[in-house]
C-alpha positions in Angstrom: 109.0 120.7 105.5 109.0 123.9 103.4 105.6 125.8 103.2 105.4 125.4 99.4 105.9 121.7 99.7 103.1 121.5 102.2 100.8 123.5 100.0 101.4 121.1 97.1 100.5 118.1 99.3 97.4 119.9 100.5 96.5 120.6 96.8 96.5 116.9 96.1 94.7 115.8 99.2 91.9 118.2 99.4 89.9 117.2 96.3 89.9 113.5 97.5 88.3 114.3 100.8 85.5 116.3 99.3 84.7 113.6 96.7 81.2 112.2 96.9 80.9 109.2 99.1 80.1 105.9 97.3 79.9 102.2 98.3 83.5 101.1 99.1 85.5 98.5 97.2 87.2 95.8 99.3 91.0 96.0 99.4 92.7 92.7 98.8 94.9 91.1 101.5 98.6 91.0 100.9 101.1 88.1 101.1 104.8 89.0 101.3 108.0 87.0 100.8 110.7 89.6 101.8 110.6 88.2 105.4 112.5 85.1 104.2 109.4 83.0 104.1 105.9 83.5 102.5 103.5 85.0 105.1 100.4 87.2 105.2 101.5 90.8 105.7 99.1 91.2 108.6 101.1 88.6 110.5 104.5 90.2 110.0 105.9 92.1 113.1 107.8 94.5 110.9 107.3 97.3 108.5 106.8 95.8 105.0 105.2 97.3 102.0 104.1 96.1 98.5 104.1 98.2 95.4 102.1 96.4 92.7 102.7 96.4 89.0 99.8 98.8 88.4 101.6 101.5 90.5 104.9 100.8 88.7 103.7 101.3 85.2 100.3 103.1 85.2 100.9 106.4 83.2 104.6 106.0 84.0 107.7 105.1 81.9 109.0 102.5 84.4 112.6 103.6 83.8 113.8 103.5 87.4 112.7 102.8 91.0 112.7 106.6 91.6 109.3 106.7 90.0 107.5 104.3 92.3 109.3 103.6 95.5 108.9 107.1 97.0 105.3 106.0 97.9 106.8 103.7 100.6 107.5 105.7 103.8 111.1 105.7 105.0 112.4 105.1 101.4 114.3 107.7 99.5 115.2 107.2 95.8 117.1 110.0 94.1 117.6 110.0 90.4 121.0 111.5 89.9 120.4 112.2 86.2 123.6 110.2 85.7 123.4 106.7 84.4 127.1 106.2 85.1 126.5 106.3 88.8 123.1 104.6 89.2 120.4 105.7 91.7 120.8 106.8 95.3 118.6 104.4 97.3 118.2 104.6 101.1 115.9 103.3 103.8 115.7 105.2 107.0 118.9 107.0 106.1 120.9 103.8 105.5 122.6 103.9 102.2 122.3 107.8 101.8 126.1 108.2 101.9 126.8 105.8 99.1 128.9 107.3 96.3 128.2 104.5 93.9 125.8 101.5 93.8 123.4 100.7 96.7 124.8 100.3 100.2 123.2 99.1 103.5 120.4 97.3 101.8 119.8 93.8 100.4 118.4 93.6 96.8 116.7 90.6 95.2 115.2 89.9 91.8 112.8 86.9 91.9 114.7 85.6 95.0 118.1 85.9 93.3 120.5 88.2 95.2 121.5 91.4 93.4 123.8 92.3 96.3 127.4 91.1 96.5 128.9 89.3 99.6 130.6 92.6 100.6 127.3 94.4 100.7 127.3 96.5 97.5 124.3 96.0 95.2 123.1 97.2 91.8 119.5 97.8 90.5 120.4 98.6 87.0 119.3 95.1 85.7 115.9 95.1 87.4 113.2 94.6 84.7 110.6 97.0 85.9 108.4 96.6 82.8 108.1 92.9 83.7 107.6 93.3 87.4 104.5 92.0 89.1 105.3 93.8 92.4 108.2 95.2 94.6 108.4 94.4 98.3 110.2 96.7 100.7 111.1 95.5 104.2 112.3 98.3 106.5 114.1 98.0 109.7 115.7 95.2 111.9 114.2 92.3 110.2 116.6 92.9 107.3 119.1 91.0 109.6 117.5 87.8 108.4 119.1 88.5 105.0 122.7 89.1 106.2 125.2 91.8 105.5 122.9 94.9 105.6 121.5 97.4 108.0 118.6 99.3 106.5 116.2 96.9 104.7 115.4 94.8 101.8 114.1 95.5 98.3 112.7 92.6 96.4 111.4 92.5 92.8 109.0 89.7 91.5 108.4 89.1 87.8 104.9 88.7 86.6 104.3 85.2 85.1 100.8 85.2 83.4 99.1 82.0 82.6 97.0 81.2 79.5 97.7 81.6 75.9 101.0 83.4 75.1 100.7 87.1 74.6 103.2 89.3 72.6 103.4 92.9 73.9 105.3 95.8 72.3 105.8 99.3 73.6 107.4 102.6 72.6 108.4 105.5 74.9 109.5 109.0 74.0 110.4 111.9 76.3 112.3 115.1 76.9 116.1 115.4 76.3 116.1 112.8 73.5 114.7 110.0 75.6 113.3 106.9 73.7 112.8 103.3 74.5 111.6 100.2 72.5 110.5 97.2 74.4 108.8 93.8 73.8 107.8 90.8 75.8 106.4 87.3 75.2 104.6 85.6 78.1 102.3 82.7 78.7 101.8 79.0 79.3 103.8 76.4 77.5 101.2 73.7 78.1 97.4 73.4 78.4 97.4 72.9 82.2 99.6 75.9 83.0 102.3 73.8 84.7 105.0 75.6 82.7 105.2 79.3 82.1 107.7 81.4 80.2 108.4 85.1 79.9 110.9 86.8 77.7 111.5 90.6 77.9 113.7 92.8 75.8 114.3 96.6 75.7 116.6 99.1 74.1 116.6 102.8 75.4 118.8 105.9 75.1 118.8 109.6 75.9 120.9 112.7 75.4 120.5 113.4 79.1 119.3 116.5 80.9 122.8 117.8 81.5 125.8 118.4 79.3 127.8 115.1 78.8 125.2 112.9 80.3 124.1 110.9 77.2 123.5 107.1 77.7 122.2 104.0 76.0 121.0 100.8 77.5 120.2 97.3 76.2 118.5 94.7 78.6 116.9 91.4 78.3 115.5 88.9 80.7 114.1 85.3 80.6 112.0 83.9 83.4 110.7 80.3 83.4 108.6 78.5 86.0 107.5 74.9 86.2 105.4 73.0 88.7 106.8 69.8 90.0 105.1 66.7 91.3 104.2 66.9 95.0 103.5 70.7 94.9 107.2 71.5 94.1 108.4 74.3 91.9 111.4 75.2 89.8 112.1 78.8 88.6 114.9 80.0 86.3 115.9 83.7 85.8 118.5 84.9 83.3 119.2 88.5 82.5 121.6 90.6 80.5 122.5 94.3 80.7 124.7 96.4 78.5 125.0 100.1 79.5 127.2 102.9 78.3 126.9 106.4 79.8 128.8 109.6 80.0 129.5 111.0 83.5 128.8 114.8 83.9 129.9 114.7 87.6 128.6 117.1 90.2 128.6 120.9 90.2 129.7 123.4 92.8 127.4 126.2 93.9 128.9 128.8 91.5 128.7 126.6 88.4 125.2 125.5 89.4 124.1 129.1 89.6 125.5 129.8 86.1 124.3 126.8 84.2 122.3 124.0 85.8 122.7 121.8 82.7 126.5 122.1 82.7 129.0 119.2 83.4 132.0 119.7 85.5 135.2 121.0 83.9 137.0 117.8 84.7 134.2 115.7 83.1 134.7 117.5 79.8 138.5 117.6 80.1 138.8 113.9 80.6 135.7 112.7 78.8 134.6 110.8 81.9 132.4 107.8 81.0 131.4 104.3 82.1 130.4 101.0 80.4 128.8 98.1 82.2 128.1 94.6 80.9 126.4 92.1 83.2 125.0 88.5 82.7 123.4 86.6 85.5 121.6 83.2 85.8 119.8 82.0 88.8 117.5 79.1 89.9 115.1 78.5 92.7 113.9 75.0 93.6 111.3 74.2 96.3 110.0 70.7 97.1 107.6 69.8 100.0 108.5 66.5 101.7 106.7 64.1 104.1 105.8 65.1 107.7 105.4 68.9 107.0 109.0 69.3 105.8 110.2 71.3 102.8 113.5 71.9 101.2 114.4 74.9 99.0 117.6 75.8 97.1 118.6 79.1 95.4 121.7 79.1 93.3 123.1 81.8 91.0 126.2 82.8 89.0 127.0 85.8 86.9 129.6 88.2 85.5 129.9 91.9 85.6 132.4 94.0 83.7 132.9 97.7 84.4 135.2 100.1 82.6 135.3 103.7 83.7 137.3 106.8 82.9 137.7 109.1 85.9 138.8 112.7 86.1 141.8 112.2 88.4 144.3 115.0 87.6 147.5 114.1 85.9 149.6 115.6 88.7 147.8 113.4 91.2 148.9 110.3 89.4 152.6 111.2 89.9 152.7 109.3 93.1 154.2 105.8 92.9 151.2 104.4 94.8 148.6 106.0 92.5 146.1 103.6 90.9 145.7 105.8 87.9 142.5 107.4 86.5 141.0 104.4 84.6 139.2 101.5 86.2 138.9 98.1 84.3 137.1 95.6 86.5 136.0 92.1 85.8 133.9 90.4 88.5 132.6 86.8 88.6 130.0 86.1 91.3 127.8 83.4 92.5 126.4 81.5 95.5 123.9 79.0 96.9 121.4 79.2 99.7 120.0 75.9 101.0 117.0 76.1 103.3 114.9 73.6 105.3 111.5 74.4 106.7 109.2 72.5 109.1 105.6 73.5 109.5 103.8 70.9 111.7 100.7 73.2 112.0 99.6 76.7 111.1 100.8 77.8 114.5 104.4 77.0 114.1 107.0 77.4 111.3 110.8 76.6 111.8 113.3 77.6 109.1 117.0 76.9 109.0 119.6 77.3 106.3 123.1 78.0 105.2 124.4 80.4 102.6 127.7 80.6 100.7 128.4 83.4 98.3 131.5 84.7 96.6 132.8 87.3 94.2 136.1 87.3 92.4 137.4 90.3 90.6 140.4 91.2 88.4 141.0 94.9 88.9 143.3 96.9 86.6 144.1 100.6 86.9 145.6 102.7 84.1 146.7 106.3 83.7 144.0 108.4 82.0 146.4 110.2 79.7 149.0 109.6 77.0 151.4 112.6 76.8 149.1 115.6 76.5 146.1 113.6 75.4 143.5 113.2 78.2 140.7 110.7 78.7 142.4 107.8 77.1 143.9 104.5 78.5 147.5 105.0 79.3 150.2 103.1 81.3 149.3 100.4 83.8 149.2 101.5 87.4 147.3 98.8 89.2 146.9 95.1 88.8 145.3 92.9 91.5 143.0 89.9 92.0 140.4 90.2 94.8 138.1 87.7 96.3 135.3 88.2 98.9 133.4 85.3 100.3 130.4 85.2 102.6 129.2 82.3 104.8 126.1 82.5 106.8 124.0 80.2 108.9 120.6 81.1 110.1 117.5 80.0 112.1 114.1 81.5 112.1 111.0 80.7 114.2 107.5 81.9 113.7 104.9 80.9 116.3 101.3 81.7 117.2 101.3 82.0 121.0 97.5 82.3 121.0 94.7 83.3 118.8 95.9 87.0 118.8 99.6 86.8 119.7 102.4 85.9 117.3 106.2 85.6 117.9 108.9 85.8 115.3 112.6 85.3 116.2 115.7 84.9 114.2 119.4 84.3 114.6 122.0 84.7 111.9 125.8 84.3 112.0 127.7 85.9 109.1 131.3 85.7 108.2 132.8 87.8 105.4 136.4 87.3 104.2 138.4 89.6 101.9 141.6 88.7 100.1 143.7 90.8 97.7 146.7 89.6 95.6 148.7 92.5 94.3 150.4 91.9 90.9 151.7 95.4 90.4 154.9 95.8 92.5 157.3 98.5 91.5 159.8 100.7 93.3 157.9 102.9 95.6 154.8 100.7 95.3 155.2 97.7 97.5 153.2 94.5 97.5 149.8 95.4 98.9 148.5 91.9 99.1 146.5 91.3 102.3 143.4 89.7 103.9 140.7 90.8 106.2 138.0 88.9 108.0 134.7 90.2 109.7 132.1 88.1 111.5 129.0 88.9 113.6 125.9 87.1 115.0 122.8 89.1 114.6 119.6 88.3 116.5 116.1 89.7 115.8 112.9 89.3 117.8 109.4 90.5 117.0 106.0 90.3 118.7 102.6 91.0 117.1 99.1 91.4 118.6 96.2 91.0 116.1 93.2 93.1 117.3 89.7 93.0 116.1 88.4 94.3 112.7 91.7 94.0 110.9 94.1 96.0 113.0 97.3 94.9 114.7 100.3 96.3 116.6 103.8 95.0 116.7 107.2 95.6 118.2 110.6 94.3 117.2 114.3 94.6 118.1 117.4 93.5 116.2 121.0 94.1 115.3 122.6 94.9 112.0 126.0 94.1 110.5 127.5 95.9 107.6 131.0 95.3 106.3 133.0 97.6 104.0 132.8 96.8 100.3 136.0 96.2 98.2 135.4 99.7 96.7 135.4 101.2 100.2 138.5 99.3 101.2 140.5 100.4 98.0 141.9 103.7 99.2 143.5 104.6 102.6 143.1 107.9 104.4 146.8 108.2 105.1 147.7 108.2 101.5 149.3 104.7 101.7 148.6 101.8 99.4 146.9 98.5 100.1 143.6 97.6 101.7 142.2 100.1 104.1 142.5 97.8 107.1 141.7 100.6 109.5 138.1 100.5 108.3 135.8 98.6 110.7 132.4 97.1 110.0 129.3 99.0 111.2 127.2 97.5 113.9 123.7 98.8 114.6 120.9 98.2 117.1 117.3 98.8 116.0 114.0 99.2 117.9 110.7 99.5 116.1 107.0 99.9 117.2 104.3 99.8 114.7 100.6 99.4 113.9 98.6 98.7 110.8 95.0 98.2 109.9 92.7 97.4 107.0 89.1 97.7 106.3 86.8 97.5 103.3 88.0 100.8 101.9 91.2 101.7 103.9 94.6 100.3 104.6 97.0 102.2 106.8 100.4 101.8 108.5 102.3 103.6 111.3 105.8 102.9 112.5 108.2 104.5 115.1 111.8 103.5 115.1 115.3 104.1 116.4 118.7 102.8 115.3 122.1 103.4 116.8 125.1 102.6 114.8 128.7 102.1 115.9 131.5 102.8 113.4 129.3 103.8 110.6 131.3 104.1 107.4 131.5 107.6 106.1 133.0 109.3 103.0 136.1 111.2 104.2 136.8 112.6 100.8 135.5 112.0 97.2 137.3 113.3 94.2 137.2 112.3 90.5 135.1 109.2 91.2 137.5 107.9 93.9 136.3 107.9 97.5 138.2 107.4 100.8 136.2 106.0 103.7 136.5 106.0 107.5 134.4 105.2 110.6 132.2 107.8 112.2 132.0 106.7 115.8 128.3 106.7 116.9 125.3 107.8 115.0 121.6 107.7 115.7 118.5 107.5 113.5 115.0 107.9 114.9 111.8 108.7 113.2 108.1 108.1 112.4 106.5 106.8 109.2 102.9 106.6 108.0 101.1 105.5 104.9 97.6 104.8 103.8 95.6 103.7 100.8 91.9 104.6 100.6 89.1 104.0 98.2 87.0 107.1 98.5 84.5 106.2 95.9 84.2 103.7 93.0 86.1 106.1 90.8 88.4 107.9 93.3 91.3 106.5 95.3 94.0 108.2 97.4 97.4 107.0 98.6 99.8 109.0 100.7 102.9 108.5 102.9 105.1 110.7 105.1 108.3 110.3 107.0 110.0 112.3 109.8 113.6 111.3 110.3 116.2 112.7 112.7 119.7 111.3 111.8 122.6 112.7 113.6 126.2 112.2 114.6 126.6 111.6 118.4 130.4 111.8 118.7 133.1 114.1 117.4 135.1 112.5 114.7 138.3 113.7 113.0 138.4 113.1 109.3 142.2 113.4 108.9 145.0 111.0 110.1 146.3 113.5 112.7 143.5 115.4 114.5 145.1 118.6 115.7 143.7 122.1 116.1 142.0 123.4 112.9 141.7 119.9 111.4 138.5 118.8 109.7 136.1 117.4 112.3 132.6 116.0 112.3 130.9 117.5 115.3 128.4 115.7 117.5 125.0 116.9 116.7 125.6 117.3 112.9 122.9 116.0 110.7 124.0 113.0 108.5 124.4 114.0 104.9 122.0 113.0 102.2 119.3 112.5 104.7 116.2 114.8 104.6 114.4 115.3 107.9 110.9 115.3 106.3 109.6 113.9 103.1 106.1 113.0 101.8 104.3 111.6 98.8 100.7 111.6 97.7 98.7 110.4 94.7 95.1 111.1 93.8 93.7 108.7 91.2 90.5 109.1 89.2 89.3 106.2 87.0 87.2 108.5 84.8 85.8 105.4 83.0 86.7 101.8 82.5 89.1 102.9 79.8 90.7 106.2 81.2 92.7 106.9 84.4 94.0 110.2 85.6 96.8 110.6 88.2 97.9 113.6 90.2 101.0 113.1 92.2 102.8 115.3 94.8 106.3 114.9 96.3 107.8 117.1 98.9 111.1 117.0 100.8 112.9 119.2 103.3 116.5 120.3 102.6 119.4 117.9 103.1 123.2 118.4 103.7 125.8 117.4 101.2 128.7 116.9 103.7 129.3 115.6 107.2 130.5 119.1 108.3 127.1 120.5 107.4 128.5 123.3 105.3 126.7 122.7 102.1 123.0 122.1 101.8 120.5 121.2 99.0 117.2 123.2 99.6 113.9 121.5 100.1 111.3 121.4 97.4 107.8 120.2 96.3 106.9 118.8 92.9 103.7 117.9 91.1 103.2 115.3 88.4 100.2 114.6 86.2 99.6 111.4 84.2 96.8 110.0 82.0 96.4 106.6 80.5 93.7 105.5 78.0 93.0 102.0 76.9 91.6 101.5 73.4 90.1 98.1 74.0 92.1 95.2 75.3 95.0 95.5 72.8 96.2 99.1 72.7 97.1 101.5 75.5 98.3 105.1 75.2 99.6 107.3 78.1 101.2 110.6 78.7 102.8 112.3 81.7 104.3 115.5 82.9 106.7 115.6 85.9 107.7 118.8 87.7 104.5 120.4 86.4 105.3 123.8 87.9 108.9 123.8 86.4 110.7 124.2 89.7 114.5 124.4 89.9 115.6 121.6 92.2 118.6 119.6 93.4 117.8 115.9 92.8 120.8 114.5 94.6 124.1 115.2 96.1 127.6 113.6 96.1 128.4 113.3 99.7 131.7 115.0 100.8 132.9 115.6 97.2 136.4 116.9 97.8 136.2 119.9 95.3 132.8 121.1 96.5 131.1 119.6 93.4 128.2 118.3 95.6 125.1 119.1 93.5 123.4 117.1 90.9 120.5 119.2 89.5 117.1 117.7 88.5 115.2 118.6 85.3 112.5 121.2 85.1 109.2 120.4 83.5 109.5 117.0 81.7 107.2 115.2 79.3 106.8 111.6 78.5 104.4 109.7 76.1 104.1 106.0 75.5 102.2 103.4 73.6 101.7 99.7 74.4 100.1 97.1 72.2 99.6 93.3 72.7 98.8 90.6 70.2 
C-alpha cells in the first residue's frame, strides 16, 4: 500500500488507542441468513459479515453501497460517477472485470433474488434508506446459492413494530445533488402481527463530470404478517425509474487535461441510458409437525433498458452490426421451494428446488439518421431470448460434539440459453441458437468452537459461473450469433478462518485461495459493447482481517484490511489467430480491476447522547485497467468526516465531507476499453448535508 495511504490509516487509528480506558460495553451476538438458513454467525464455517442500518445511514447519504460495504474485508465497491453503468462490486476479485451490472455474485433483497438466471445482477433498486442490515457472505459457501463464484450480498428491510411513524428527509450535496424521501412504517394491528412499510424517494444530480447528469425515482412496499403456528408471510414490491447521461471513460491524455471531461464520443452521440424496473416478491414459511418446515419464495418482474451507445457510424456498415442503440425488455421470475427438518438443535437438513427464468425482447437500431447522431435510426437487430435456471440442492448442518460443527452442501445447476433471431437479411444470416451449461457444486465446512467466544473454521467448495446473455451477444471473430465459444468458469475454493468476540471486541481473520478454469475476460470493450473470451487458468489468494472495538463508553473503532494476489497462470491469446506479435495475456499478469491491498477504518465518538462524530479512512494500492498490464490507476488514501446531531426524538441533522484532503484519484476503470479510455475519475472534496424528521 502506498505510504500516504498508510499514514492516513495511522492517523485514524492512533487517537483511538490512546483514548482513556472505561468499562466496556457488551457487543450483541449476530444471527445471519445469507447461509441459506438462519444461524448464529458464530456457528457458520465461512466468512460472513453484517453491516447494520446504523453503519449504513449514520452521517451518510445512503446513496449507494460504495459508502458502507468497504468496511467488509475482501469487498471492493467502486462508484463510477456514472449512473448509466451502476457500481463495480467485487468480492475477492470476483466481479472486478464486469463492464456493466454485477457479475460473479448473488444479490438478494429481503430474500428475493436480484440476480438473473444467467448470473448478472443489479443493485440500483436496493432501498438503502429502509435497510435494517446488509449481510455479505464471502467465499465457497456462495455455491449454496447457485450461479456465482465470489459471494452473496443480501439486504434486509427494517420492519419496526408499534404505532406507525411517518419520516421525511432531505439531502443536498456537491454537483447539484439533491434527494427527497419519505417513509411510513409501523404495525397494522394492536398485537403487531401485521407490519407495513412504504418508502419513496426522488433524487437527481448534475454529476461530477461533464455529461453525467442523472435523475432517479424509487419506491418500495414491504408487508409482513405472522401466521398461525409460527408461520410468516412477507411481500416486497419495488419500483425504479432511472435516466442518466453516460460520460464514458477517459484516456490518460484527456484525464490529464480535464478530469471532469466526458469522452468525445459521449458528447458526439449524446450517450445515455434509461431504466424502468418493477418487481414483486413473496416469502412464505410454515412450521409443520415433527420438526418439519416448508418455505416458498416466488417473484416476478419486468426491467426495460434503453441505451444510446457511441458506436461509430462506419462500424455499423457491416451487415452483421447490431447498431448503436439498445432497446431491451426483460420479464423475469422464479420460485424456490424449500423443506427443512430440524429434529434437534444438533441437526438441520435442508433440501429444495429452484426454477427461474428471464425472457427478453432485444432490439438494436442505428444511432444516426443521415448526419444527425445520437438518435434512433434504422433497425439492425431483432431477437427474442430466454434463459432458464433449474437447481436442486441439499444442505446439512450437524453438531458433531459440543465444540465441533459440520456443514455440507450439494447443488446441481442447469442453465439454458435460447435465442430466436427475427432480423434476417442478406449478409446477416439467421443467428438463432441454443446453449446449455450444467454443473454440480459441493461445499464442505468444519468449525471448532473454542472457549471464551472464539472459533476456527475451514471450508472447501467449487463455484460455477455461466456467461450472461450480454456476454454471449458478440463474437471475437466478428461473426454474428451467440458466442458459443465462450465456456462457463469453474472455480475451486479453500478457506481457513478464525473469529472471536468478547465484551468489547469482535474480530475476524480469513485466509483463502481460489483457482478458476476458463474465467471470462473482456477481450475488447468499445462504445458500451464488450466481447468476452476465456482466460485459461487464474488464481486468487489472500488474507482478510476486521475488528470492531468498544474502547470506552464514548469511543469505538472499526477497521478492516485485505491483501489479495490475483494473477493469470497461463498465457492466453486475445485474438482469433494467435501469431507472432498478437495480443497475449502473459502468465503472471495481475488481474485487472483488482488492487493488491486495500484497507478501511472508522473512529467514532459519541460526544453526547445527541451528537456523533465519525472519522473515516480508506486506502488502496494501484490496480491495472487491462489484462496486458499496460495501464494502471495509482493507489490513494482518502479521509472522510461526518457529524450527526439529534434534536430530540423527532429531528436529526447531519453533515459530511468526503475526500477531506481534496486528492485527485481514479475511482474505477473500464477493463480493456478498446480505445484506451480506461479511467473514471472520482471527485475531489465533496460536501453533503441532510435533515430527517419523523412524526
